[in-house]
C-alpha positions in Angstrom: -37.6 -44.6 -48.5 -38.7 -45.7 -45.0 -36.5 -47.7 -42.7 -37.6 -49.0 -39.3 -35.4 -50.9 -36.8 -36.7 -52.2 -33.5 -33.2 -52.3 -32.0 -32.6 -48.5 -32.6 -36.2 -47.5 -32.2 -35.9 -45.0 -34.9 -37.7 -44.0 -38.1 -35.5 -42.6 -40.9 -37.5 -40.7 -43.5 -36.3 -37.7 -45.4 -33.4 -37.3 -43.0 -35.6 -37.1 -39.9 -34.9 -39.2 -36.9 -37.8 -39.9 -34.5 -37.2 -41.5 -31.1 -40.0 -43.9 -30.4 -41.9 -44.1 -27.1 -43.2 -47.4 -25.7 -46.8 -46.6 -26.9 -45.6 -46.1 -30.5 -43.8 -49.5 -30.5 -47.1 -51.3 -29.7 -48.9 -49.9 -32.8 -48.7 -51.6 -36.2 -46.3 -49.8 -38.6 -47.7 -48.8 -42.0 -47.2 -46.0 -44.4 -50.2 -44.0 -43.1 -48.8 -44.2 -39.5 -45.3 -43.2 -40.6 -46.7 -40.2 -42.5 -48.7 -39.1 -39.4 -45.5 -39.3 -37.3 -43.6 -37.3 -39.9 -46.4 -34.6 -40.1 -46.5 -34.3 -36.3 -42.8 -33.6 -35.9 -40.7 -30.8 -37.5 -39.1 -31.9 -40.7 -35.4 -31.4 -40.2 -35.2 -30.4 -36.5 -36.0 -33.1 -34.0 -35.9 -32.5 -30.3 -36.0 -34.7 -27.3 -39.0 -34.1 -25.0 -38.4 -33.2 -21.4 -41.4 -34.3 -19.4 -42.8 -31.7 -17.0 -45.1 -33.1 -14.4 -48.3 -31.0 -14.2 -49.5 -31.8 -10.7 -46.3 -30.9 -8.8 -46.0 -27.7 -10.8 -49.6 -26.7 -10.0 -49.1 -27.5 -6.3 -45.9 -25.4 -6.2 -47.7 -22.5 -7.8 -50.5 -22.8 -5.2 -47.8 -22.5 -2.5 -46.3 -19.4 -4.2 -43.2 -21.3 -5.2 -41.3 -21.6 -8.5 -43.0 -24.3 -10.6 -39.6 -25.6 -11.8 -37.7 -26.1 -8.5 -40.3 -25.5 -5.8 -37.7 -23.5 -3.8 -37.8 -19.9 -5.0 -40.6 -17.4 -4.4 -43.0 -17.0 -7.4 -44.2 -13.5 -6.5 -42.2 -10.2 -6.0 -45.3 -8.5 -4.7 -49.0 -9.4 -4.2 -49.7 -10.4 -7.8 -46.4 -9.5 -9.5 -44.6 -12.6 -10.8 -40.8 -12.4 -10.6 -38.9 -12.3 -13.9 -36.6 -15.2 -12.9 -36.5 -17.7 -10.0 -33.8 -16.7 -7.4 -32.9 -20.4 -6.8 -32.9 -22.1 -10.2 -32.8 -19.2 -12.6 -36.0 -20.3 -14.5 -37.5 -17.5 -16.5 -41.0 -16.8 -15.3 -41.8 -13.6 -17.2 -43.3 -15.7 -20.1 -46.6 -16.3 -18.2 -49.9 -15.0 -19.6 -52.3 -15.4 -16.7 -54.5 -12.6 -17.8 -58.1 -13.1 -16.5 -57.8 -16.8 -15.6 -57.0 -16.3 -11.9 -59.9 -13.9 -11.5 -62.3 -16.2 -13.1 -61.2 -19.2 -11.0 -61.4 -17.0 -7.8 -64.9 -15.9 -8.7 -65.9 -19.4 -9.3 -64.7 -20.7 -6.0 -65.8 -17.7 -3.9 -69.3 -17.8 -5.6 -69.8 -21.4 -4.6 -68.5 -20.8 -1.0 -70.8 -17.8 -0.7 -73.8 -19.7 -1.9 -73.3 -22.3 0.9 -72.5 -19.5 3.4 -75.7 -17.7 2.5 -77.8 -20.9 3.0 -76.1 -21.6 6.3 -76.2 -18.1 7.7 -79.7 -17.1 6.5 -81.4 -19.1 9.2 -79.4 -17.6 12.0 -79.4 -14.0 10.8 -82.8 -13.8 9.1 -84.0 -11.1 11.5 -81.0 -8.8 10.9 -80.3 -8.5 7.2 -77.7 -5.8 7.6 -75.5 -8.1 9.7 -76.0 -10.9 7.2 -74.9 -8.6 4.4 -71.8 -7.4 6.3 -70.8 -10.9 7.3 -71.2 -12.2 3.7 -69.3 -9.2 2.2 -66.5 -9.7 4.7 -66.2 -13.4 3.9 -66.3 -12.8 0.2 -63.6 -10.1 0.4 -61.2 -12.0 2.6 -61.7 -15.2 0.6 -61.1 -13.4 -2.8 -58.0 -11.7 -1.5 -56.6 -14.9 -0.1 -57.4 -17.0 -3.2 -56.3 -14.6 -6.0 -52.5 -15.1 -5.7 -52.9 -18.8 -5.3 -55.0 -19.0 -8.5 -52.4 -17.0 -10.3 -49.7 -19.4 -9.1 -51.8 -22.3 -10.2 -52.2 -20.8 -13.7 -48.4 -20.0 -14.0 -47.6 -23.5 -12.8 -49.9 -25.0 -15.3 -48.5 -22.9 -18.1 -45.0 -23.9 -17.2 -45.8 -27.6 -17.0 -47.6 -27.5 -20.5 -44.8 -25.3 -21.9 -47.2 -22.6 -22.9 -46.3 -19.0 -23.9 -42.6 -19.3 -24.2 -41.9 -21.6 -21.2 -40.4 -24.2 -23.4 -36.6 -24.3 -23.6 -34.5 -25.1 -26.7 -33.7 -28.7 -26.6 -30.9 -30.9 -27.9 -31.2 -32.2 -31.4 -31.3 -36.0 -32.1 -28.5 -37.3 -34.2 -29.2 -37.5 -37.9 -29.6 -40.9 -39.6 -26.2 -40.7 -41.2 -24.5 -40.0 -37.8 -26.1 -42.9 -36.0 
């Protein structure tokens, strides 16, 4: 029922071909492990994995660039993500950023404002109105500057992890009888 060949690096079980990675070759082969591999992959439709690097995709998103190529603009307007990249044609309308960028922006702005309050309180203790105006200005400018970058970060992360429809259909591996 099970066949394993080190030369081909393939498991054949119920007409499913699985391409082994280096980590899998180092593990001992037994029936339990083979069943776990078969459960993890789709039964009759194997696909090859395209590795998408997370860090470059996030950095491209932070720079308002397409997470796939890094050349095309990510946004059509302030927070409106383009449907497709003008350079590589990658579909970007799949993103589901929702409230994530707002939460990240509030997290960062809140921490910066805490340090700003501690730093400015000693200088502006006698004039609380000026202190409030300075802190409000800093918070507003920082939030408006960070929000599109955080949205780009979230879109880049979703693209790299193939979330919400960002995965593309992939080529099938040959069946055991074809190899």
